[in-house]
C-alpha positions in Angstrom: 66.9 -12.5 -60.6 64.6 -10.5 -62.9 60.8 -10.6 -62.5 58.7 -10.5 -65.7 55.1 -10.7 -66.7 53.9 -13.5 -68.9 51.1 -11.8 -70.8 49.9 -15.1 -72.3 48.2 -16.2 -69.1 44.4 -16.1 -69.8 41.6 -15.0 -67.5 43.8 -12.8 -65.3 40.8 -10.7 -64.1 38.7 -13.6 -62.8 41.8 -15.1 -61.0 42.3 -11.9 -59.2 38.6 -11.5 -58.3 38.4 -15.1 -57.0 41.4 -14.5 -54.8 39.9 -11.3 -53.4 36.6 -13.0 -52.7 38.4 -15.9 -51.0 40.3 -13.4 -48.8 37.0 -11.9 -47.7 37.9 -8.4 -49.0 35.8 -5.8 -50.7 37.2 -3.9 -53.7 37.6 -0.8 -51.5 39.4 -2.6 -48.6 41.6 -4.5 -51.0 42.5 -1.4 -53.0 43.3 0.5 -49.8 45.8 -2.2 -48.7 47.8 -2.0 -52.0 47.4 1.7 -52.8 44.8 1.6 -55.6 41.3 2.8 -55.8 38.4 0.4 -55.8 37.5 1.5 -59.4 41.0 0.7 -60.6 40.9 -2.7 -59.1 37.4 -3.3 -60.5 38.7 -2.5 -64.0 41.5 -5.0 -63.6 39.1 -7.7 -62.4 36.7 -7.1 -65.3 39.5 -7.1 -67.9 39.2 -3.4 -68.8 42.6 -2.6 -67.5 45.9 -4.4 -67.7 47.7 -4.5 -64.3 51.3 -3.4 -64.3 54.1 -5.4 -62.6 54.0 -3.4 -59.4 50.3 -4.0 -58.9 50.6 -7.7 -59.6 53.3 -8.2 -56.9 51.1 -6.3 -54.4 48.2 -8.5 -55.2 50.4 -11.6 -54.9 51.4 -10.5 -51.4 47.9 -9.5 -50.4 46.1 -12.6 -51.5 48.9 -15.1 -51.0 48.8 -16.2 -54.6 51.5 -18.1 -56.4 53.3 -15.6 -58.7 52.9 -17.9 -61.7 49.1 -17.9 -61.1 49.0 -14.3 -62.3 51.6 -14.6 -65.0 54.7 -13.6 -63.0 57.8 -15.6 -63.9 61.4 -15.3 -62.9 64.4 -15.3 -65.3 68.1 -15.1 -64.6 69.9 -11.8 -65.1 71.0 -8.6 -63.5 68.3 -6.7 -61.7 67.5 -4.5 -58.8 68.0 -7.5 -56.5 69.0 -7.7 -52.9 70.8 -10.1 -50.7 67.9 -12.6 -50.9 67.4 -12.1 -54.6 64.1 -10.4 -54.1 64.9 -6.8 -53.5 62.8 -5.6 -56.4 59.7 -7.4 -55.1 60.3 -6.0 -51.6 60.7 -2.4 -52.8 57.5 -2.7 -54.9 55.6 -4.1 -51.8 57.0 -1.3 -49.5 55.9 1.4 -52.0 52.5 -0.2 -52.4 51.8 -0.4 -48.7 52.9 3.1 -48.1 50.5 4.2 -50.8 47.7 2.2 -49.0 48.6 4.0 -45.8 47.8 7.3 -47.5 44.5 5.8 -48.8 43.6 4.7 -45.3 44.1 8.3 -44.1 41.6 9.6 -46.7 39.2 6.7 -46.5 39.4 5.2 -43.0 37.7 1.8 -42.9 38.0 -0.4 -39.7 39.8 -3.7 -40.1 37.0 -5.5 -38.4 39.1 -6.3 -35.3 38.0 -5.1 -31.9 39.8 -1.8 -31.2 40.9 -0.9 -27.7 43.6 1.4 -26.3 45.5 -1.6 -24.8 45.2 -3.7 -27.9 46.2 -0.9 -30.3 49.1 0.0 -28.0 50.4 -3.6 -28.2 50.2 -3.5 -32.0 52.1 -0.1 -32.0 54.8 -1.7 -29.8 55.1 -4.6 -32.3 55.4 -2.2 -35.2 58.0 -0.2 -33.4 59.9 -3.3 -32.6 59.9 -4.2 -36.2 61.0 -0.7 -37.2 63.9 -0.7 -34.8 64.9 -4.1 -36.0 64.9 -2.7 -39.6 62.1 -5.1 -40.6 60.5 -2.5 -42.8 58.5 -4.9 -44.9 56.7 -6.1 -41.7 56.1 -2.5 -40.7 54.6 -1.6 -44.0 52.3 -4.6 -43.9 51.0 -3.5 -40.5 50.6 0.2 -41.2 47.3 0.4 -43.1 45.5 -1.5 -40.4 47.1 0.5 -37.6 46.1 3.8 -39.2 42.6 2.7 -39.9 42.0 1.3 -36.4 43.7 4.3 -34.7 41.4 6.6 -36.5 38.4 4.5 -35.5 39.6 4.5 -31.9 39.9 8.3 -31.9 36.4 8.7 -33.3 34.8 6.3 -30.8 36.9 7.0 -27.7 35.2 8.4 -24.5 36.6 11.5 -22.8 38.8 9.4 -20.4 40.6 7.6 -23.3 40.6 10.4 -25.9 44.1 11.6 -25.2 45.5 8.1 -25.3 43.7 7.4 -28.6 45.2 10.5 -30.1 48.6 9.5 -28.9 48.4 6.1 -30.5 47.2 7.7 -33.8 50.1 10.1 -33.6 52.5 7.1 -33.3 50.9 5.4 -36.3 51.5 8.6 -38.3 55.0 8.8 -37.0 55.8 5.2 -38.2 54.4 5.9 -41.6 56.3 9.2 -42.0 59.7 7.7 -40.9 59.2 4.8 -43.2 58.4 7.0 -46.1 61.6 8.9 -45.4 63.5 5.7 -45.3 62.3 4.9 -48.8 62.9 8.5 -50.1 59.2 9.5 -50.4 59.4 12.9 -48.8 56.0 13.9 -50.2 54.2 11.2 -48.2 56.4 11.8 -45.2 55.5 15.5 -45.2 51.8 14.6 -45.4 52.1 12.2 -42.5 54.2 14.7 -40.5 51.4 17.2 -40.8 48.9 14.7 -39.5 51.3 13.8 -36.7 51.5 17.4 -35.6 47.7 17.7 -35.5 47.4 14.5 -33.5 50.2 15.6 -31.1 48.3 18.8 -30.4 45.1 16.9 -29.7 47.0 14.4 -27.5 48.5 17.2 -25.4 51.5 15.0 -24.6 55.0 16.6 -24.5 56.6 13.3 -25.5 54.5 13.0 -28.6 55.3 16.7 -29.3 59.0 15.8 -29.1 58.7 13.0 -31.7 56.7 15.3 -33.9 59.4 18.1 -33.6 62.2 15.7 -34.4 60.5 14.5 -37.5 59.5 18.0 -38.6 63.1 19.1 -38.1 64.4 16.4 -40.5 61.9 17.5 -43.2 62.8 21.2 -42.7 66.5 20.4 -43.0 65.9 18.5 -46.2 63.9 21.3 -47.7 66.7 23.8 -47.0 65.3 25.4 -43.9 67.8 24.7 -41.1 66.7 27.8 -39.2 63.1 26.6 -39.0 64.3 23.1 -38.0 66.4 24.5 -35.1 63.5 26.8 -33.9 61.1 23.9 -33.9 63.2 21.4 -31.9 64.6 24.0 -29.4 61.1 25.4 -28.8 59.7 22.0 -27.9 62.9 21.2 -25.9 62.4 24.3 -23.9 58.8 23.3 -23.0 60.0 19.8 -22.1 62.7 21.3 -19.8 60.2 23.6 -18.1 58.0 20.6 -17.2 60.8 18.4 -15.9 60.4 19.5 -12.3 56.8 18.3 -12.3 57.8 14.7 -13.4 59.0 11.9 -11.2 60.7 8.6 -11.6 59.8 6.9 -14.9 58.1 9.9 -16.4 61.1 12.2 -15.4 63.6 9.8 -17.0 61.6 9.6 -20.3 61.1 13.4 -20.5 64.7 14.1 -19.6 65.9 11.6 -22.3 63.5 13.2 -24.9 64.9 16.7 -23.9 68.4 15.5 -24.5 67.5 13.9 -27.7 66.0 17.1 -29.0 69.1 19.1 -28.0 71.2 16.5 -30.0 68.9 16.9 -33.0 69.3 20.7 -32.7 73.1 20.2 -32.6 73.0 18.1 -35.7 70.8 20.7 -37.4 73.4 23.4 -36.5 76.1 21.2 -38.0 74.3 20.8 -41.3 74.1 24.6 -41.4 77.9 24.9 -40.8 77.3 26.5 -37.4 80.1 24.8 -35.6 80.0 26.8 -32.3 76.3 26.2 -31.8 76.6 22.5 -32.7 79.3 22.0 -30.2 77.4 23.8 -27.5 74.1 22.1 -28.0 75.8 18.6 -28.2 77.5 19.3 -24.9 74.2 20.3 -23.3 72.5 17.2 -24.7 75.3 15.0 -23.2 74.9 16.7 -19.8 71.1 16.5 -19.9 71.1 12.7 -20.4 74.0 11.9 -18.0 72.9 9.0 -15.9 69.4 8.8 -17.4 68.0 5.3 -17.9 65.3 5.3 -20.5 62.5 3.0 -19.5 62.2 -0.3 -21.4 59.4 -0.3 -23.8 59.2 3.4 -24.3 57.2 4.4 -27.4 58.9 7.8 -27.6 61.5 7.6 -30.3 63.3 10.7 -29.3 63.8 9.3 -25.8 64.9 5.9 -27.0 67.5 7.4 -29.3 69.0 9.3 -26.4 70.4 5.9 -25.2 72.9 6.1 -28.1 73.7 9.8 -27.9 77.4 9.3 -29.0 76.1 8.5 -32.4 75.0 12.1 -32.7 78.6 13.1 -32.0 79.7 11.1 -35.1 77.0 12.6 -37.2 77.8 16.1 -36.1 81.5 15.8 -36.9 80.7 14.3 -40.3 78.2 17.0 -41.1 80.8 19.6 -40.3 83.3 17.9 -42.6 85.5 16.7 -39.8 85.8 13.2 -41.2 88.8 12.3 -39.1 87.0 13.4 -35.9 83.9 11.4 -37.0 86.0 8.3 -37.4 87.8 8.8 -34.1 84.5 9.2 -32.3 83.1 6.1 -34.1 86.1 4.1 -32.9 85.3 5.0 -29.3 81.9 3.3 -29.7 81.7 -0.5 -29.6 79.1 -1.3 -32.3 78.3 -4.6 -30.6 76.9 -2.7 -27.6 74.4 -0.9 -29.8 71.5 -3.3 -29.2 69.0 -1.7 -31.5 69.6 -2.8 -35.1 68.3 0.5 -36.6 70.8 2.4 -34.5 73.6 -0.1 -35.3 72.9 0.3 -39.0 73.0 4.1 -38.5 76.4 3.7 -36.9 77.8 1.9 -39.9 76.1 4.4 -42.2 77.8 7.3 -40.5 81.1 5.4 -40.6 80.7 4.6 -44.3 79.8 8.2 -45.2 82.7 9.6 -43.1 85.3 7.3 -44.8 83.8 8.2 -48.2 84.0 11.9 -47.5 87.6 11.4 -46.3 88.4 9.8 -49.7 88.9 6.3 -48.3 86.7 4.1 -50.6 87.9 0.7 -49.4 87.1 1.6 -45.8 83.7 3.1 -46.9 82.8 -0.1 -48.7 83.8 -2.3 -45.7 81.5 -0.2 -43.5 78.5 -0.3 -45.9 78.9 -4.1 -46.1 78.4 -4.1 -42.3 75.1 -2.4 -42.9 74.2 -5.3 -45.2 75.1 -7.8 -42.5 73.2 -6.2 -39.6 70.2 -4.8 -41.4 69.8 -5.8 -45.0 66.6 -3.9 -45.6 68.5 -0.7 -44.9 70.1 -1.1 -48.3 66.7 -0.1 -49.8 67.4 3.4 -48.6 68.5 6.2 -50.9 71.7 6.9 -49.1 73.0 3.4 -49.6 72.3 3.4 -53.3 73.8 6.9 -53.7 77.0 5.8 -51.9 77.2 2.7 -54.0 76.8 4.7 -57.2 79.6 7.0 -56.2 81.9 4.1 -55.3 81.2 2.5 -58.6 81.8 5.8 -60.5 85.0 6.7 -58.7 88.1 6.4 -61.0 90.6 3.8 -59.8 93.0 1.4 -61.4 91.4 -1.7 -59.8 87.7 -2.0 -58.9 86.9 -2.8 -55.3 86.6 -6.6 -54.9 82.9 -7.5 -54.6 81.6 -4.0 -55.3 79.8 -4.8 -58.6 78.1 -7.9 -57.0 77.1 -5.7 -54.0 75.8 -3.0 -56.4 73.6 -5.6 -58.2 72.2 -6.7 -54.8 71.1 -3.2 -53.9 69.8 -2.3 -57.3 72.6 -0.1 -58.7 74.0 -0.7 -62.1 
């Protein structure tokens, strides 16, 4: 499918304005939800600006309009589609809601719902569940409201709930930052990571600090600063370890898991910097630290939750070191059906695909990336999937891989 704009549809501005009014939204609140200013939306409604295709799809999603009502039509052809024939539309929506999350940060406006610590925590849990299930479109739809209400909660919280409010705001920033990374928007991710660090300090919670450090390390690695990434995660890990003796039962398990998760992140950082000895040592320490640890169900701490699947780091570390055979051997020791979190299962198949590709085994790499499509289709919106697909398409071979071109069309690669 390819989506086009029928410019012959008359009275587009009044249609959009009527839909906004019917939805009970102001220009400012509607613009915040789709990543545009109120003045831009006003110019569209008054006919002084022609909306582009991306804006129209965001308006269709926001107001629940029929696409044909605003001049959007569908024609047959090759496009940036996905498994459901609607990948282009989804990518536009994801980008738009991420933009609105940034707008919410600059211009917080309550959603109108009652805001409480318990209520917001439940919504954060729901968003985390969607994220871990790779339902990224659902997460992006929830993010602007979460950010707005979390900021309101921090502003209005009394002394006894202030720390909890800051913690929830930090988690809202974390979700936004990770989602931006998933979509390749490192600029927005960096901005959200900065806000996350600020909120983590205000919350004064070592578990929130662990999540902030893990995210910060990813961004530092990608900007070519592995030394800074290693220093960040090991520093927070040391503080977590120092406080373990003061924790008991559930809190101890969660802190210990986060400690192990940070060590594993430090090991992977060392591997990306070609420091084999340090990577091996840190990964062994991470494995030892999490031995027998049961992460509590419903933990909001991403670093702790990921420690449940620590062997995945072993695969990643071997691949980062260029030991593709070792990476595949370690992957074979893991039963993917036992990885109960779709986001982690998709990461497993990502690592397998990239390891096979690095080893020069395109058929096996393609089989693995197809597993990602089966378990988490929205993962294919990520830059790594499109890059791997491009490289598979461009590799010289006598016979093309069966199904590769059709797959490439679904993920938006030509």
